LUMKOL-404911 format. One line per 5 residues: for each residue y, z, x of C-alpha. Coordinates in steps of 0.02 Angstrom, whole numbers, plus 50000, padded with zeros to 5 digits. Example, Ala and Ser with C-alpha at 12.3 -4.5 7.8 and 13.67 -1.06 7.14 Angstrom:
49775 50390 50615 ~ 49947 50357 50684
end
This chain:
54142 54649 55100 ~ 54097 54618 55282 ~ 54132 54460 55379 ~ 54260 54397 55252 ~ 54386 54510 55340
54302 54506 55510 ~ 54227 54680 55516 ~ 54073 54615 55607 ~ 54186 54553 55749 ~ 54254 54726 55785
54178 54801 55944 ~ 54287 54956 55960 ~ 54329 55065 55874 ~ 54199 55025 55742 ~ 54258 55042 55563
54435 54974 55579 ~ 54497 54801 55531 ~ 54516 54670 55670 ~ 54704 54690 55686 ~ 54688 54877 55720
54539 54855 55837 ~ 54555 54875 56023 ~ 54424 54744 56061 ~ 54345 54600 55963 ~ 54190 54494 55986
54260 54320 56024 ~ 54093 54232 56044 ~ 54099 54053 55977 ~ 53946 54064 55865 ~ 54009 54074 55685
53949 54171 55535 ~ 53926 54089 55365 ~ 54105 54109 55305 ~ 54192 54085 55472 ~ 54277 53934 55550
54282 53895 55736 ~ 54439 53810 55802 ~ 54450 53720 55970 ~ 54611 53789 56040 ~ 54749 53671 56100
54904 53781 56108 ~ 54955 53962 56084 ~ 55126 54017 56026 ~ 55165 54192 56089 ~ 55279 54287 55972
55455 54311 56037 ~ 55448 54500 56056 ~ 55286 54493 56154 ~ 55342 54355 56270 ~ 55510 54440 56302
55423 54603 56349 ~ 55305 54514 56469 ~ 55445 54412 56547 ~ 55555 54564 56573 ~ 55410 54665 56644
55371 54531 56773 ~ 55550 54477 56807 ~ 55516 54301 56744 ~ 55373 54273 56867 ~ 55271 54141 56775
55111 54170 56874 ~ 55116 54357 56837 ~ 55150 54326 56652 ~ 55005 54205 56642 ~ 54890 54327 56731
54932 54467 56610 ~ 54907 54358 56457 ~ 54736 54309 56524 ~ 54696 54491 56559 ~ 54745 54544 56382
54640 54407 56301 ~ 54492 54437 56417 ~ 54495 54625 56390 ~ 54529 54629 56204 ~ 54451 54468 56139
54618 54425 56059 ~ 54800 54406 56109 ~ 54865 54578 56061 ~ 55006 54641 56173 ~ 54973 54828 56193
55158 54865 56217 ~ 55236 54769 56071 ~ 55082 54769 55960 ~ 55111 54586 55923 ~ 55030 54421 55968
55079 54252 55897 ~ 54977 54108 55826 ~ 54892 53948 55882 ~ 54854 53767 55844 ~ 54691 53677 55874
54558 53565 55799 ~ 54428 53626 55676 ~ 54263 53624 55768 ~ 54137 53697 55646 ~ 54148 53764 55468
54025 53891 55399 ~ 53941 53842 55234 ~ 54022 53987 55141 ~ 54198 53968 55211 ~ 54331 53965 55073
54469 53896 55186 ~ 54450 53715 55133 ~ 54463 53637 55306 ~ 54351 53505 55385 ~ 54293 53472 55563
54416 53362 55655 ~ 54572 53423 55564 ~ 54715 53485 55673 ~ 54770 53654 55605 ~ 54883 53801 55636
54821 53977 55609 ~ 54941 54065 55492 ~ 54876 54237 55540 ~ 54920 54336 55694 ~ 54831 54319 55859
54818 54510 55853 ~ 54671 54490 55733 ~ 54602 54321 55787 ~ 54448 54322 55901 ~ 54503 54215 56048
54414 54150 56203 ~ 54505 54055 56340 ~ 54404 53936 56450 ~ 54534 53848 56559 ~ 54621 54000 56638
54782 53932 56558 ~ 54801 53812 56704 ~ 54920 53700 56605 ~ 55047 53840 56574 ~ 55181 53891 56697
55211 54057 56609 ~ 55394 54017 56574 ~ 55392 53986 56387 ~ 55318 54049 56225 ~ 55210 53895 56195
55051 53898 56297 ~ 54939 53745 56322 ~ 54764 53814 56318 ~ 54580 53774 56299 ~ 54455 53887 56216
54394 53940 56045 ~ 54462 54045 55904 ~ 54377 54113 55749 ~ 54448 54119 55573 ~ 54375 54234 55441
54348 54203 55256 ~ 54513 54289 55216 ~ 54612 54206 55354 ~ 54753 54083 55319 ~ 54761 53911 55397
54872 53758 55376 ~ 54834 53577 55415 ~ 54971 53510 55528 ~ 55089 53385 55445 ~ 55072 53210 55516
55261 53181 55528 ~ 55293 53327 55645 ~ 55246 53344 55828 ~ 55114 53481 55847 ~ 55231 53587 55954
55367 53578 55821 ~ 55248 53618 55680 ~ 55181 53767 55777 ~ 55356 53834 55806 ~ 55396 53820 55619
55232 53894 55560 ~ 55254 54040 55679 ~ 55402 54103 55576 ~ 55369 54026 55406 ~ 55361 54194 55317
55546 54229 55350 ~ 55626 54090 55247 ~ 55502 54109 55104 ~ 55532 54295 55084 ~ 55720 54273 55107
55719 54145 54966 ~ 55622 54264 54853 ~ 55739 54411 54883 ~ 55899 54308 54868 ~ 55847 54248 54696
55839 54429 54636 ~ 56028 54449 54654 ~ 56178 54364 54573 ~ 56293 54279 54700 ~ 56228 54377 54851
56301 54379 55026 ~ 56166 54365 55160 ~ 56187 54418 55341 ~ 56057 54365 55470 ~ 56048 54453 55638
55982 54327 55763 ~ 56041 54182 55656 ~ 56024 54050 55793 ~ 55839 54085 55825 ~ 55687 54009 55742
55662 54132 55601 ~ 55848 54167 55586 ~ 55903 53987 55565 ~ 55768 53955 55435 ~ 55814 54115 55343
55997 54059 55337 ~ 55948 53887 55273 ~ 55837 53964 55139 ~ 55974 54084 55085 ~ 56103 53945 55075
55987 53835 54971 ~ 55954 53981 54854 ~ 56141 53996 54820 ~ 56193 54136 54937 ~ 56348 54150 55045
56289 54168 55224 ~ 56344 54246 55387 ~ 56250 54224 55549 ~ 56262 54355 55686 ~ 56223 54291 55861
56228 54363 56036 ~ 56349 54246 56126 ~ 56468 54100 56106 ~ 56337 53971 56155 ~ 56228 54023 56009
56381 54032 55897 ~ 56425 53852 55935 ~ 56246 53797 55904 ~ 56238 53887 55737 ~ 56408 53821 55680
56346 53646 55718 ~ 56194 53673 55607 ~ 56306 53711 55458 ~ 56192 53837 55374 ~ 56308 53986 55392
56474 54003 55302 ~ 56528 54122 55439 ~ 56467 54148 55617 ~ 56508 54301 55722 ~ 56458 54365 55893
56394 54544 55909 ~ 56267 54647 56003 ~ 56135 54679 55869 ~ 56095 54846 55953 ~ 56272 54911 55924
56284 54970 55742 ~ 56474 54979 55735 ~ 56493 54809 55816 ~ 56369 54732 55694 ~ 56452 54808 55540
56622 54747 55600 ~ 56555 54571 55632 ~ 56475 54560 55460 ~ 56635 54623 55378 ~ 56612 54633 55190
56445 54725 55173 ~ 56301 54605 55146 ~ 56194 54609 54990 ~ 56045 54562 55097 ~ 56028 54583 55285
55886 54495 55377 ~ 55840 54555 55552 ~ 55768 54417 55661 ~ 55811 54489 55833 ~ 55669 54511 55957
55738 54665 56044 ~ 55722 54849 55992 ~ 55865 54953 55927 ~ 55934 54840 55790 ~ 55887 54947 55639
56045 55049 55617 ~ 56165 54903 55629 ~ 56072 54811 55493 ~ 56075 54963 55379 ~ 56259 54999 55411
56305 54817 55372 ~ 56214 54818 55203 ~ 56297 54862 55038 ~ 56234 55001 54925 ~ 56095 54934 54816
56060 54796 54941 ~ 55905 54749 55040 ~ 55864 54744 55225 ~ 55720 54631 55278 ~ 55647 54666 55450
55566 54511 55525 ~ 55560 54572 55704 ~ 55405 54645 55785 ~ 55524 54747 55893 ~ 55576 54848 55741
55546 55036 55742 ~ 55508 55079 55563 ~ 55532 55268 55591 ~ 55704 55228 55662 ~ 55743 55122 55510
55685 55253 55385 ~ 55770 55400 55471 ~ 55925 55297 55507 ~ 55946 55250 55323 ~ 55924 55432 55275
56052 55489 55404 ~ 56178 55361 55343 ~ 56147 55406 55159 ~ 56113 55220 55136 ~ 56047 55170 54965
55957 55014 55025 ~ 55784 54941 54999 ~ 55697 54904 55164 ~ 55560 54773 55172 ~ 55436 54733 55309
55418 54545 55325 ~ 55230 54534 55337 ~ 55228 54348 55375 ~ 55140 54294 55215 ~ 55214 54232 55053
55112 54110 54947 ~ 55164 53933 54995 ~ 55264 53992 55146 ~ 55206 53856 55266 ~ 55249 53713 55149
55415 53796 55107 ~ 55467 53807 55290 ~ 55415 53629 55331 ~ 55511 53567 55178 ~ 55667 53658 55241
55648 53575 55411 ~ 55638 53404 55330 ~ 55785 53434 55212 ~ 55903 53510 55341 ~ 55908 53395 55494
56020 53515 55589 ~ 55885 53649 55581 ~ 55759 53526 55650 ~ 55881 53490 55791 ~ 55894 53676 55831
55705 53689 55842 ~ 55688 53533 55949 ~ 55824 53594 56068 ~ 55736 53760 56087 ~ 55570 53675 56123
55656 53565 56254 ~ 55727 53721 56340 ~ 55556 53805 56338
end
């Protein structure tokens, strides 16, 4: 097993998989089971963009310069502080004869694997991006391996909207799977007004759960109430465990963490009933803090890492968007703000 997982693209340190590598070979020439994509747009993950924006005080030029530096140095978009990246959309440019991905040249696709393991080369210096939003118009090339995941963009969705949905499509699919393991569960979602949070709430509601969305302020609360996917909406600082537990009220059977700031582990655990499950979908999560926090609270909960992949996750998320117009409106409003 070599290029099917991208080992031949690893420049340093040799012997690790591409996600763990410090630097990748992003040259556009493809191997027999690879696919080259002509990049049109990057979507930086929320935790990574927040860290960069806070570091540079919202200075778009400085944010853009650092993103270019990361990609140029590492051959991929892999934020060294958050350890996260994002995903991209583009047009299939060339398909190796042994590629199992089933795509054809000319198809517009979204990569459903992280930019932290995707060889990426930028050729336009990101001139079309002002650095003030997560979606990044870009030109360049990206490489997909034999064991990558890719989705052809649906024709009825704008590419920017499809990219935003695909970026978080693992959250609703895993939420649906876990909800169906319990009888009449109550689901709390921290960050319920965000992309992954709103989809997770919609998935939980459709799977038969009672839902509560926890948001950071009254503006988000009003937005989430308007979407109608949460039976209850409460405002709390997700970093304050006591505040979160009080906002959730009756302990949740399942708590889903979709907040892109660190320090939210203990509140999620404290708000979850014995025998329940906590799903962490934030790249800002500290898993040592979660494990030690659960131990310190004597919390009998199962904790899951949302790894972003569940079979059929992209189609599931797009179907939710089509079936729940209010969720689509939330996404479109967010894109308009960005």
